[in-house]
Structure formats: structure tokens, C-alpha cells
C-alpha positions as MATLAB code, in Angstrom:
seq = 'MQSWSLFLVGACIAGFIQGLTGFAFALVAMSFWVWALPPQLAAPLVVFASLWCHIIALSKERPHQLAISLVIPYIIAGLIGVPLGSYLLHQINAETFKLILGVFLLIWCPIMYLAPEFKSLKRLGKKTDAVIGFLGGVLGGLGGFCGSLPSAWVMLKGLNKIEQRYILRHFNFAIQLFTFAVYIFQGTVQLNQWPYIMILMISVTIPAILGSQLFYKVSEKQFKHIVLSLLFASGTFLVISTVI';
ca = [
      -6.459 -247.168  155.074;
      -3.521 -244.805  154.514;
      -4.262 -244.712  150.792;
      -7.885 -243.757  151.417;
      -6.809 -241.069  153.897;
      -4.463 -239.508  151.327;
      -7.198 -239.743  148.721;
      -9.797 -237.966  150.875;
      -7.476 -235.293  152.281;
      -6.179 -234.472  148.810;
      -9.724 -234.285  147.443;
     -10.952 -231.925  150.171;
      -8.001 -229.534  149.935;
      -8.075 -229.543  146.136;
     -11.834 -228.949  146.114;
     -11.417 -225.901  148.325;
      -8.626 -224.465  146.144;
     -10.620 -225.167  143.001;
     -13.595 -223.297  144.427;
     -11.355 -220.380  145.401;
      -9.277 -220.035  142.243;
     -11.199 -221.674  139.399;
      -8.364 -224.134  138.698;
      -5.620 -226.188  140.387;
      -7.637 -229.247  141.476;
      -5.301 -231.552  139.571;
      -2.130 -229.851  140.762;
      -3.134 -230.003  144.421;
      -4.889 -233.383  144.420;
      -2.126 -235.152  142.527;
       0.481 -234.065  145.086;
      -1.416 -236.385  147.474;
      -2.742 -238.979  145.074;
       0.578 -239.887  143.448;
       1.439 -241.631  146.724;
      -1.633 -243.836  146.518;
      -2.857 -244.061  142.915;
      -1.199 -244.692  139.520;
      -1.573 -241.845  136.969;
      -3.854 -243.925  134.750;
      -6.348 -244.238  137.642;
      -5.827 -240.764  139.113;
      -6.240 -238.877  135.830;
      -9.944 -239.607  135.172;
     -10.713 -239.092  138.865;
      -9.020 -235.692  138.809;
     -10.916 -234.658  135.699;
     -14.268 -235.743  137.102;
     -13.741 -234.121  140.518;
     -12.555 -230.876  138.965;
     -15.570 -230.889  136.653;
     -17.901 -231.439  139.612;
     -16.258 -228.567  141.529;
     -16.771 -226.294  138.529;
     -20.473 -227.147  138.398;
     -20.805 -226.284  142.089;
     -18.766 -223.079  141.846;
     -20.527 -221.835  138.711;
     -23.833 -222.141  140.540;
     -22.428 -219.826  143.233;
     -20.878 -217.284  140.860;
     -22.027 -213.682  141.202;
     -23.323 -211.714  138.184;
     -20.611 -210.047  136.061;
     -20.243 -208.047  132.862;
     -17.457 -210.077  131.239;
     -17.955 -211.209  127.634;
     -17.705 -214.858  126.612;
     -15.352 -213.786  123.794;
     -12.673 -213.370  126.478;
     -12.388 -217.145  126.842;
     -13.531 -218.531  123.457;
     -10.021 -218.664  121.831;
      -8.718 -220.687  124.783;
     -11.624 -223.126  124.670;
     -11.619 -223.834  120.925;
      -7.858 -224.458  120.779;
      -7.926 -226.401  124.035;
     -10.506 -228.845  122.718;
      -8.163 -229.626  119.837;
      -5.314 -230.408  122.248;
      -7.232 -232.789  124.528;
      -6.994 -235.962  122.342;
      -3.209 -235.589  122.115;
      -2.928 -235.322  125.886;
      -5.195 -238.320  126.473;
      -2.973 -240.358  124.125;
       0.174 -239.307  126.013;
      -1.446 -240.377  129.306;
      -0.918 -244.030  128.391;
       2.710 -243.486  127.323;
       4.183 -242.030  130.536;
       5.248 -243.815  133.746;
       4.433 -242.699  137.285;
       7.881 -241.442  138.328;
       8.353 -239.366  135.181;
       4.880 -237.947  135.641;
       5.642 -236.875  139.224;
       8.999 -235.332  138.321;
       7.709 -233.294  135.368;
       4.821 -231.926  137.423;
       7.015 -231.108  140.416;
       9.719 -229.339  138.388;
       7.079 -227.303  136.555;
       5.617 -226.072  139.857;
       9.023 -225.253  141.344;
       9.923 -223.101  138.336;
       6.537 -221.511  137.722;
       5.503 -220.516  141.271;
       8.531 -218.323  142.176;
       8.273 -216.553  138.814;
       4.611 -215.776  139.416;
       5.252 -214.796  143.045;
       7.579 -212.015  141.915;
       4.639 -210.623  139.946;
       6.430 -209.714  136.730;
       4.318 -207.591  134.428;
       5.219 -207.426  130.763;
       3.215 -204.709  129.065;
       4.094 -206.157  125.669;
       2.113 -209.297  126.553;
      -1.077 -207.260  126.840;
      -0.781 -206.385  123.163;
      -0.708 -210.020  122.094;
      -4.057 -211.038  120.721;
      -6.337 -214.007  120.491;
      -3.914 -216.121  118.437;
      -1.486 -216.253  121.347;
      -4.348 -216.975  123.738;
      -5.304 -219.869  121.455;
      -1.764 -221.322  121.573;
      -1.865 -221.257  125.368;
      -5.318 -222.851  125.241;
      -4.050 -225.649  122.974;
      -1.176 -226.472  125.337;
      -3.602 -226.338  128.239;
      -5.814 -228.823  126.405;
      -2.878 -231.209  125.975;
      -2.146 -231.013  129.716;
      -5.858 -231.469  130.396;
      -5.947 -234.700  128.436;
      -2.776 -235.821  130.209;
      -4.454 -235.664  133.593;
      -6.661 -232.650  134.210;
      -3.864 -230.055  134.317;
      -5.492 -227.763  131.767;
      -5.426 -224.706  134.058;
      -1.697 -224.642  134.773;
      -0.397 -222.821  131.690;
      -3.438 -220.545  131.202;
      -3.206 -219.502  134.868;
       0.428 -218.477  134.389;
      -0.479 -216.664  131.190;
      -3.343 -214.595  132.594;
      -1.149 -213.619  135.563;
       1.642 -212.521  133.244;
      -0.829 -210.465  131.227;
      -1.793 -208.612  134.386;
      -5.510 -209.439  134.337;
      -7.431 -208.800  137.547;
      -8.601 -211.702  139.714;
     -12.194 -211.553  138.385;
     -10.994 -211.857  134.775;
      -8.458 -214.536  135.704;
     -10.997 -216.748  137.438;
     -13.593 -216.177  134.705;
     -11.184 -217.404  132.018;
      -9.836 -220.294  134.063;
     -13.205 -221.490  135.353;
     -14.963 -221.542  131.969;
     -11.928 -222.842  130.070;
     -11.332 -225.619  132.587;
     -15.000 -226.581  132.666;
     -15.161 -226.948  128.867;
     -11.856 -228.810  128.579;
     -12.513 -231.174  131.446;
     -16.010 -231.970  130.233;
     -14.590 -232.913  126.840;
     -11.646 -234.752  128.416;
     -13.937 -236.890  130.539;
     -16.005 -237.711  127.450;
     -12.800 -238.734  125.620;
     -11.759 -240.890  128.586;
     -15.126 -242.682  128.503;
     -14.850 -243.214  124.742;
     -11.288 -244.567  125.039;
     -12.145 -246.830  127.960;
      -9.955 -244.921  130.416;
     -12.952 -244.622  132.765;
     -13.640 -248.146  134.016;
     -16.186 -249.793  136.290;
     -13.784 -250.133  139.249;
     -13.352 -246.320  139.331;
     -16.994 -245.508  140.068;
     -16.714 -246.066  143.870;
     -13.956 -243.420  143.884;
     -16.110 -241.105  141.778;
     -19.080 -241.397  144.141;
     -16.873 -240.646  147.155;
     -15.383 -237.651  145.348;
     -18.824 -236.167  144.699;
     -19.511 -236.233  148.440;
     -16.080 -235.162  149.717;
     -15.393 -232.156  147.466;
     -18.825 -230.489  147.516;
     -18.586 -228.547  150.794;
     -14.911 -227.539  150.327;
     -15.723 -226.231  146.833;
     -18.619 -224.151  148.169;
     -16.441 -222.715  150.959;
     -13.690 -221.847  148.482;
     -16.156 -220.080  146.191;
     -17.436 -217.983  149.082;
     -13.932 -217.053  150.243;
     -12.964 -215.789  146.779;
     -14.976 -212.596  147.217;
     -13.366 -211.874  150.608;
      -9.669 -211.944  149.655;
      -7.622 -209.232  147.960;
      -5.829 -209.545  144.623;
      -2.497 -210.040  146.407;
      -3.855 -212.581  148.897;
      -5.543 -214.485  146.089;
      -2.294 -214.941  144.201;
      -0.114 -215.725  147.210;
      -2.491 -218.373  148.578;
      -2.483 -220.233  145.285;
       1.241 -220.007  144.618;
       2.255 -221.008  148.137;
       0.158 -224.156  148.037;
       1.303 -225.159  144.580;
       4.978 -224.557  145.390;
       4.666 -226.841  148.428;
       3.071 -229.481  146.211;
       5.913 -229.251  143.705;
       8.539 -229.568  146.433;
       7.061 -232.780  147.802;
       6.690 -234.278  144.329;
      10.318 -233.662  143.353;
      11.701 -234.857  146.683;
       9.635 -238.037  146.555;
      10.852 -238.795  143.037;
      14.542 -238.090  143.654;
      14.733 -239.890  146.998;
];
């Protein structure tokens, strides 16, 4: 019963954050699910649920004037990185997985909270975006974490929240769709996971819709601080649970 409670609470909170930000389902959900599920089971569930949240949120997205070329370098390179990440998924144990994720969040969130802006980064072109996309693809194959590095990158480049979410939402959707297909091909998605998948479809739908609606009501500063505060808390719990 406790395992199912952690599973459902993590799914609902992560669905809301995914709808709000366009990423972070894996980072939020896994801070709950690592207590109840092994990485090899949690990874395909995270990818599917995040993909489902993207489908919901994209249907609620308002019209914009942003060009698809803004995200194409990330997507192409990310697709190349996914198979490597899916291979690494079967080579890592649960405690190492938790520690790496937690340490990453504890380092990344304070840096982003201070809002450093490096003007030189804005001059870097599509090749650098592609490198970030490739690394995001590797993390996506490893467990649905494809948005973590790109989200840090677009913040560092000083893009506004509309551009940030546009890149993250479309990049994550493409990578996670491909990742889930790879998981099916490799046999990572198994018959005993489908009850979890059906429950996820029901439990994340309303939170994702609410998050998508809230996005247009928060400021740039509120948007960033909400995300970073939640992810930093997740990282803290992960590290403490691993060390203790």
C-alpha cells in the first residue's frame, strides 16, 4: 500500500510540474519512485508518463510565432544519444542511480537560482545546442531525464520562459517517444508494467492540464523559482537516502 501511495503521489506532482514547465517529470517522479520501484521498472514508466503529459500539454498550448528550427538541433542530436542511454540503463545499480541524480540536482539548482547570465553563451550556435541535445538524449535513454541538461542550458543562455518551454516540450516529446520505442524493441517494456501504465494515464492527466493552465499565470521569476525549489528538494532527499 505504501509503495502504491508513493507511486501515485509522485505521478500527480510530477504531472503537474511537467505541465507547468515542459520537463522535469522524471526528476520529480523518481524522487518518490526510487523508494518503491527499481530503476529498470521506473525508467519506462517515467518515459511513458512524461510522453503522455506532453501530449496533453501540447493540446493546450496557445498559438505562438516560434520557429521549429529553434529546437531541431537538439532533437536530431538527442535521438542519436538515446540508444547509448538505454544501454547504460541496464548497467547501473539503484543506489548509484539515486546518488548521481541527487548530486546533480544539488549542484545544478543553486547555480540556476542565482540566475547567472553569460552573454558569450548567446553567441554559441547550433553545434553547441546539438551537443547539449546529444547528452540530453543519453540521459533520456537512461531513464527519461532528457530535459535536465537542456533546461540548464536554455536558462544559462537567458531565453525567456516561452522559448524555454517551447524547446524543452518539443525536444522532450521527440526524445521520449523514441526512447519508449527503443524500450519496446529492447524488451525493457514488459507485460507486468502495463497495469502501472494504465494507472499513470489516469493519475497524471488532470495535474498536467492544471500545470499547463498555470504556466500562463506566473511570471518569469516565479516560473524559475518554482521549478528549482522543487528539484532541489528532490535532490536533497535522494542524497540523504543514499548516504544514510
